C-alpha positions in Angstrom: 1.9 47.3 -7.8 2.3 43.9 -9.5 0.5 42.1 -6.7 -2.3 44.6 -6.8 -2.6 44.1 -10.5 -2.6 40.3 -10.1 -5.3 40.5 -7.5 -7.4 42.7 -9.7 -7.1 40.3 -12.7 -7.9 37.3 -10.5 -10.9 39.0 -9.1 -12.2 39.9 -12.6 -11.7 36.3 -13.8 -13.4 34.7 -10.8 -16.4 37.0 -11.2 -16.9 35.5 -14.6 -17.8 32.1 -13.2 -21.3 30.9 -13.9 -23.9 32.4 -11.7 -21.4 35.0 -10.4 -20.6 32.8 -7.4 -16.9 32.3 -6.6 -17.4 28.8 -5.4 -19.9 27.7 -8.1 -20.2 23.9 -8.3 -18.3 23.4 -5.0 -20.2 21.0 -2.7 -19.1 20.3 0.9 -19.5 16.5 1.5 -17.9 16.4 5.0 -16.4 19.0 7.2 -14.8 19.0 10.7 -13.6 21.6 13.1 -11.5 18.9 14.8 -11.5 15.2 13.9 -13.1 12.7 16.3 -12.8 8.9 16.4 -14.8 5.9 17.5 -12.5 5.1 20.4 -13.1 1.8 22.2 -13.5 2.1 26.0 -10.0 0.8 26.7 -8.3 3.4 24.5 -6.4 6.2 26.2 -8.3 9.0 24.4 -7.2 11.5 27.2 -3.5 11.0 26.5 -2.3 13.7 24.1 0.5 11.5 22.9 -2.3 9.1 21.7 -4.9 11.7 20.6 -4.4 15.4 20.2 -7.2 16.7 17.9 -5.3 19.8 17.0 -2.5 17.7 15.4 -4.8 15.6 13.2 -5.4 16.6 9.6 -6.4 14.8 6.4 -4.0 14.6 3.4 -5.5 11.9 1.2 -8.8 10.3 0.4 -10.4 7.5 -1.7 -14.1 7.3 -2.5 -16.4 4.3 -3.1 -20.2 4.4 -3.6 -20.9 4.1 0.1 -17.7 5.0 2.0 -15.1 7.7 2.0 -11.6 6.7 3.2 -9.2 9.3 4.6 -5.5 9.3 5.4 -4.3 11.2 8.5 -0.5 10.9 8.6 1.6 11.4 11.8 2.9 14.8 11.0 2.8 15.5 14.7 2.2 13.4 17.8 -1.3 12.4 18.8 -2.7 10.8 15.6 -4.5 7.7 16.9 -5.4 6.1 13.5 -3.7 6.9 10.2 -6.5 5.4 8.0 -10.2 5.8 8.7 -13.5 5.9 6.9 -16.9 7.6 7.2 -20.2 6.9 5.5 -20.8 8.7 2.3 -24.6 9.0 2.4 -25.1 12.2 4.3 -23.8 15.5 3.0 -22.3 18.3 5.0 -22.1 16.5 8.2 -19.1 16.0 10.6 -19.1 12.2 11.2 -17.0 10.3 13.7 -14.0 8.6 12.0 -14.0 4.8 12.1 -10.5 3.3 12.3 -9.6 1.1 9.2 -9.3 -1.7 8.9 -9.7 -1.7 12.7 -7.9 -0.4 15.8 -5.5 -3.3 15.9 -3.6 -1.7 12.9 -2.7 1.4 14.9 0.7 1.5 16.6 0.3 5.0 18.0 1.7 5.2 21.6 2.4 1.5 21.5 5.6 -0.4 22.1 4.3 -4.0 21.8 4.5 -4.3 18.1 6.8 -5.6 15.4 7.3 -3.9 12.0 6.6 -7.3 10.4 3.1 -7.2 11.9 0.0 -5.9 10.0 0.2 -2.4 11.4 0.1 1.1 9.9 2.4 3.9 11.0 1.7 7.0 8.9 -0.3 6.9 5.6 -0.4 10.0 3.4 -2.3 8.7 0.3 -4.9 6.1 -0.6 -5.9 4.7 -4.0 -8.5 2.2 -5.1 -7.9 -0.1 -8.1 -10.4 -1.5 -10.6 -10.6 -4.7 -8.4 -12.1 -2.8 -5.6 -9.0 -2.9 -3.5 -7.7 -0.1 -1.3 -3.9 0.5 -1.6 -2.5 2.2 1.6 1.0 3.7 1.3 2.6 3.6 4.7 5.6 6.0 5.0 6.7 4.4 8.3 7.7 7.8 9.7 6.2 9.2 12.9 6.1 12.9 13.7 7.6 13.9 10.3 7.3 17.7 11.2 8.6 17.2 14.7 11.5 14.8 15.4 11.1 12.6 12.3 11.2 9.2 13.9 11.7 6.2 11.5 9.3 3.8 13.2 9.1 1.1 10.5 10.3 0.7 6.9 7.8 1.9 4.3 5.3 -0.5 2.9 2.0 -0.9 1.1 -1.0 -2.8 2.4 -3.7 -3.8 0.0 -7.2 -4.4 1.4 -10.1 -6.1 -0.4 -13.0 -3.7 0.2 -15.5 -6.5 -0.2 -14.2 -8.1 3.0 -12.0 -5.4 4.5 -9.2 -7.9 4.8 -5.6 -7.4 3.9 -4.8 -9.5 0.8 -1.3 -8.3 0.0 1.7 -6.6 1.7 4.5 -5.0 -0.3 7.8 -4.2 1.4 10.5 -2.2 -0.3 14.1 -3.3 -0.8 16.7 -1.1 1.0 18.3 -0.3 -2.4 15.5 2.1 -3.3 15.4 3.8 0.1 17.5 6.7 1.2 18.4 8.2 4.6 15.2 10.2 5.2 12.9 8.6 2.6 9.3 9.8 2.9 6.8 8.1 0.6 3.8 10.5 0.3 1.9 9.8 -2.9 1.2 7.1 -5.5 -0.8 6.3 -8.6 -1.8 3.0 -10.0 -1.1 2.3 -13.7 -3.5 -0.5 -14.9 -3.3 0.4 -18.6 -1.7 -3.0 -19.5 -3.0 -5.0 -16.6 -4.1 -8.6 -17.3 -5.0 -9.3 -13.7 -5.5 -7.5 -10.4 -1.8 -7.7 -9.5 -0.4 -7.0 -12.9 -0.1 -3.3 -12.4 2.6 -0.6 -12.0 2.7 1.7 -9.0 4.5 5.1 -9.1 5.4 6.5 -5.7 6.8 9.9 -4.7 9.7 10.2 -2.3 9.4 13.8 -1.0 12.3 14.3 1.4 14.8 12.3 -0.7 13.3 13.4 -4.0 12.7 10.7 -6.5 10.0 8.4 -8.0 9.8 4.7 -7.0 8.5 2.3 -9.6 7.0 -0.9 -8.5 6.2 -3.6 -11.1 3.6 -5.6 -9.2 3.4 -8.4 -11.8 7.1 -9.2 -11.4 7.4 -8.0 -7.8 10.4 -5.8 -8.5 11.2 -2.2 -7.6 13.5 0.5 -8.8 14.1 4.2 -8.2 14.6 7.2 -10.6 15.4 10.8 -9.9 15.7 14.1 -11.7 16.5 17.7 -10.7 12.8 18.5 -11.5 11.8 16.5 -8.4 13.7 18.7 -6.0 12.4 21.7 -4.2 13.2 25.2 -5.5 14.4 27.5 -2.7 12.7 30.4 -4.5 9.4 28.8 -3.7 10.1 27.5 -0.2 7.7 30.0 1.3 4.0 29.6 0.5 1.4 32.2 1.2 -2.3 31.5 2.0 -4.3 34.6 2.8 -2.4 36.2 5.7 -0.3 33.2 6.6 3.2 32.5 5.3 5.0 29.2 5.9 8.2 27.7 4.8 8.3 24.1 3.7 11.0 22.7 1.4 9.1 19.7 0.1 10.2 17.9 -3.0 8.0 15.9 -5.4 4.7 15.2 -3.8 1.9 16.1 -6.3 1.3 13.2 -8.7 -1.4 12.1 -11.1 -1.7 9.8 -14.2 -3.3 10.3 -17.6 -4.1 6.7 -18.5 -5.2 7.6 -22.1 -1.9 9.3 -23.0 0.3 7.4 -20.6 1.6 10.6 -19.0 2.6 10.9 -15.3 2.4 14.5 -14.1 4.3 15.5 -11.0 5.3 18.6 -9.0 7.2 19.4 -5.8 5.5 21.6 -3.3 8.3 24.2 -3.4 8.0 25.1 -7.1 5.7 26.9 -9.5 6.3 24.3 -12.2 4.5 21.1 -13.3 6.5 18.3 -15.0 5.7 15.1 -16.8 7.3 11.8 -17.7 5.9 9.0 -19.9 5.0 5.7 -18.4 7.2 3.9 -20.9 10.2 5.9 -19.6 9.4 4.9 -16.0 8.8 1.3 -16.9 12.1 0.9 -18.7 13.9 -0.1 -15.5 16.8 1.5 -13.7 18.6 4.1 -15.7 22.2 3.3 -16.8 24.9 5.4 -15.1 25.0 8.9 -16.6 21.6 8.8 -18.4 19.1 11.5 -17.5 15.4 10.7 -17.0 13.4 12.0 -19.9 11.4 14.6 -18.0 9.4 17.4 -19.7 8.4 20.8 -18.4 4.6 21.1 -18.9 4.2 24.6 -17.6 4.2 27.1 -14.7 1.4 27.9 -12.2 0.6 31.1 -10.5 1.7 29.7 -7.1 2.7 26.5 -5.4 0.4 23.5 -4.9 0.1 19.8 -4.2 -3.1 18.3 -5.5 -3.2 17.1 -9.2 -5.8 15.2 -11.2 -6.7 14.5 -14.8 -10.1 15.0 -16.3 -11.5 11.8 -17.7 -13.4 13.9 -20.3 -10.6 15.7 -22.1 -7.4 15.0 -20.2 -7.2 18.5 -18.8 -4.8 18.9 -15.9 -6.6 19.8 -12.8 -4.6 21.7 -10.1 -5.0 23.9 -7.1 -2.7 27.0 -6.6 -2.4 27.7 -2.9 -2.3 31.4 -3.0 -5.3 31.7 -5.2 -7.4 29.3 -3.0 -8.9 27.8 -6.2 -9.2 24.7 -8.3 -8.5 25.2 -11.9 -8.0 23.2 -15.1 -5.7 23.6 -18.1 -6.2 21.7 -21.3 -2.8 20.7 -22.7 -4.3 20.1 -26.2 -6.0 23.5 -26.6 -4.1 25.7 -24.1 -7.5 26.7 -22.6 -8.0 27.2 -18.9 -11.0 27.3 -16.6 -11.5 28.2 -12.9 -13.6 25.3 -11.6 -14.0 26.7 -8.1 -12.6 29.4 -5.9 -13.3 30.0 -2.2 -11.0 31.8 0.2 -12.3 29.7 3.2 -13.0 26.3 1.8 -10.0 25.9 -0.6 -7.1 27.1 1.5 -4.9 24.1 1.1 -5.9 21.3 -1.3 -3.7 18.3 -0.5 -5.3 15.7 -2.7 -7.6 15.5 -5.8 -9.1 12.2 -6.9 -11.6 10.8 -9.4 -13.9 7.8 -8.8 -15.1 5.0 -10.9 -18.7 5.3 -9.8 -18.7 9.1 -10.7 -16.3 9.5 -13.6 -17.3 13.2 -14.1 -16.6 14.2 -10.5 -13.5 15.4 -8.6 -13.2 14.9 -4.9 -10.8 17.1 -3.0 -9.3 17.2 0.5 -9.0 20.8 1.8 -7.4 21.6 5.1 -5.9 24.5 6.9 -2.6 22.8 6.9 -0.8 26.1 7.2 -2.6 26.7 10.5 -1.6 23.3 11.8 2.0 23.9 10.7 2.2 27.4 12.2 0.4 26.2 15.4 -2.2 29.0 15.2 -5.2 26.7 14.5 -8.6 28.0 15.5 -10.6 24.9 16.8 -13.9 26.8 16.4 -13.4 27.0 12.6 -13.8 24.2 10.0 -10.3 22.9 9.4 -10.8 19.8 7.3 -13.2 19.4 4.4 -14.0 16.8 1.8 -15.3 18.6 -1.3 -17.0 17.5 -4.5 -16.8 19.2 -7.9 -18.7 18.2 -11.0 -16.4 18.6 -14.1 -17.7 20.3 -17.2 -18.6 17.8 -19.8 -17.1 18.0 -23.3 -19.1 16.9 -26.4 -17.5 14.2 -28.4 -17.7 10.5 -29.4 -17.9 7.8 -26.8 -14.8 5.6 -26.2 -14.2 2.9 -23.6 -11.7 3.6 -20.8 -9.5 0.6 -20.0 -9.4 1.6 -16.4 -13.0 2.5 -15.6 -14.4 -0.4 -17.6 -17.3 1.4 -19.0 -18.0 4.1 -21.6 -17.3 7.8 -21.0 -18.0 10.8 -23.3 -14.6 11.9 -24.6 -13.7 14.5 -27.1 -11.6 14.2 -30.2 -8.7 16.3 -29.4 -5.2 17.0 -30.6 -2.2 15.5 -28.9 -0.7 16.7 -25.7 1.4 19.5 -27.4 3.8 19.9 -24.5 4.7 16.2 -24.9 5.3 16.1 -28.6 8.9 15.3 -27.9 7.9 11.8 -27.0 7.0 11.2 -30.7 4.1 9.1 -29.6 1.2 11.1 -31.1 0.1 12.8 -34.3 -1.9 15.9 -33.7 -4.8 16.8 -36.0 -4.7 20.3 -37.5 -7.9 21.6 -35.8 -10.3 20.7 -33.1 -13.4 22.3 -31.7 -13.8 21.8 -28.0 -16.3 23.6 -25.7 -14.8 24.4 -22.3 -16.5 25.4 -19.1 -16.1 28.8 -17.6 -14.1 31.6 -19.2 -11.6 30.9 -22.0 -10.1 34.4 -21.9 -6.4 34.3 -22.6 -5.8 36.4 -19.5 -6.7 33.4 -17.4 -3.7 31.5 -18.8 -1.4 34.3 -17.9 -2.8 34.3 -14.4 -2.9 30.7 -13.4 -0.8 28.7 -15.9 1.7 29.2 -18.6 3.0 26.6 -21.0 6.2 26.9 -23.0 4.8 24.4 -25.6 2.5 27.2 -26.8 5.1 29.9 -26.9 3.8 31.6 -23.7 6.3 33.4 -21.5 8.5 31.2 -19.3 8.0 33.5 -16.3 5.0 34.1 -14.1 4.3 36.4 -11.2 5.3 34.7 -8.0 2.8 34.6 -5.2 5.0 36.7 -3.0 8.0 39.0 -3.4 11.3 38.2 -1.7 12.4 40.9 0.7 15.7 41.6 2.4 14.2 41.6 5.9 10.9 41.2 7.5 9.8 37.6 7.5 12.9 35.5 7.7 13.6 34.3 11.3 17.1 32.9 11.4 16.5 31.7 14.9 14.2 29.0 13.6 15.6 25.8 12.2 14.2 24.9 8.9 15.6 23.8 5.5 15.1 27.2 3.9 16.9 29.4 6.3 19.7 26.9 6.5 20.5 27.8 2.9 20.9 31.4 3.8 22.6 31.5 7.2 25.0 34.4 7.3 24.4 35.2 3.6 22.7 38.1 1.8 19.3 37.2 0.3 19.7 36.1 -3.3 18.2 38.1 -6.2 14.5 37.4 -6.6 13.3 34.8 -9.1 11.7 37.5 -11.3 15.0 39.4 -11.4 17.1 36.4 -12.3 14.7 35.3 -15.0 15.6 38.4 -17.0 19.2 37.2 -17.5 19.5 33.6 -16.4 17.3 30.9 -17.7 16.8 27.9 -15.3 17.9 24.5 -16.4 14.4 23.2 -15.7 13.0 25.6 -18.2 15.1 24.0 -21.0 13.4 20.7 -20.5 10.7 21.7 -23.0 13.1 21.9 -25.8 15.3 19.0 -24.9 16.0 16.4 -27.7 13.8 13.4 -28.2 14.8 10.5 -26.0 13.3 7.2 -27.4 12.5 4.7 -24.6 14.8 1.7 -24.7 13.6 -1.1 -26.9 14.3 -3.7 -24.2 14.0 -2.9 -20.5 17.2 -3.0 -18.5 17.4 -6.3 -16.7 16.4 -5.9 -13.1 19.3 -6.4 -10.6 18.7 -9.3 -8.3 19.1 -7.0 -5.4 15.9 -5.1 -6.4 13.8 -8.2 -6.3 11.8 -8.7 -3.1 9.1 -10.9 -1.7 5.8 -9.4 -0.9 3.1 -11.3 1.0 -0.2 -12.5 -0.1 -3.0 -13.2 2.4 -5.8 -15.7 1.9 
């Protein structure tokens, strides 16, 4: 009955979108049934260990005025190039992927390479800085959803997009790595940058949950962790339409609000979104026994990965998997809008990103990851899409963004209420902001709840745990391993009635003032990157 009611409320809300169309404002830039490459003649395209099109999907993207770069990690065997690009000019086409920077960077099905070479193993995310350089985060892990081979240590390669040449390589010291480290996402913090290399990079470690902080100016790295970065077994199973899949991924969703200095993050296996201030991350390694100052921002209607921040009003943009939608929540006003909803084109949004050339636009990667994962992919359907959404503008004065380098229309808004514990802002008593789509309070109860506004700390989960029916103990996966030979635990909704989660208490935790002086970096965390002329 609860699920029927939830579906009814969602249907009513989505019908309120402008024009009555569920996918209003959603533009398909590129789409592929199966990804194709510009193979040179000598390439072994017929070898499924080198190229298996049903094993290749996009998880990350970066957009320039003339090119779209995509990351295709080696989740399975048969991924020939982990970074590629396509022209941006045409809309709705299925272009052939061009290996980037070129085919010499691919080590797929090769043995004649050294990890010290300029090669790429498995890239999950890409980011472009204000100096027009592409940062490629190489996890170094091959076949992460099969036999999890550690091919090379993780690294970052930085490419000057004016020349397509590598200008910097960043290797990570072993002190910040763990046994099965998997670097999957990153954001670039240029808010205090004085040069192209004077930036901070925040990186997610998904399998050994934590956030890696890289101070590019000093060339030092450290690691922080928190229980909020770990997967929640209650949300190990995700549901998209008629497909259910189990994936115990820790922190993977990541975005940065440069105006407020807030880093938002979320594991895949959770319904929560958390935040930490950049000053906390920049303070260096935590002393023994000190907890990272993490705040609970709120709860979503279902799991998700992609996160972004609107440059107009700092709304948090997210994509709940079960609802096949992209929505926004304004932390200053507690208002929410459904930006797009489409049961076919928004089935699994792995990445959301903004661009400098189009500051009012969100680009999204949508794939049928669950079909790849469950091995029931239909090659006759579109399984990878690059989507474009124009954000609703908000009236207000014009201010200059330090990252974008030019003026943007931004509203005068109160502080981020869920982050008042940082004691960094003073909120005005009243603001008048016009939001796109519906502002009905029922939308908040459906897609997002925030404890900072006194909303309930429980939401309807996207599925109901059952004693039997869908758990196959014969399959090896992290979720069933937790329940081997045991009765199923009480459902999350049942436990919420009498047992409050530790993570829910983070919203009311005492103020933790960032240290006045950063902790000295241990010599062991210093490492030498490489610069290329």
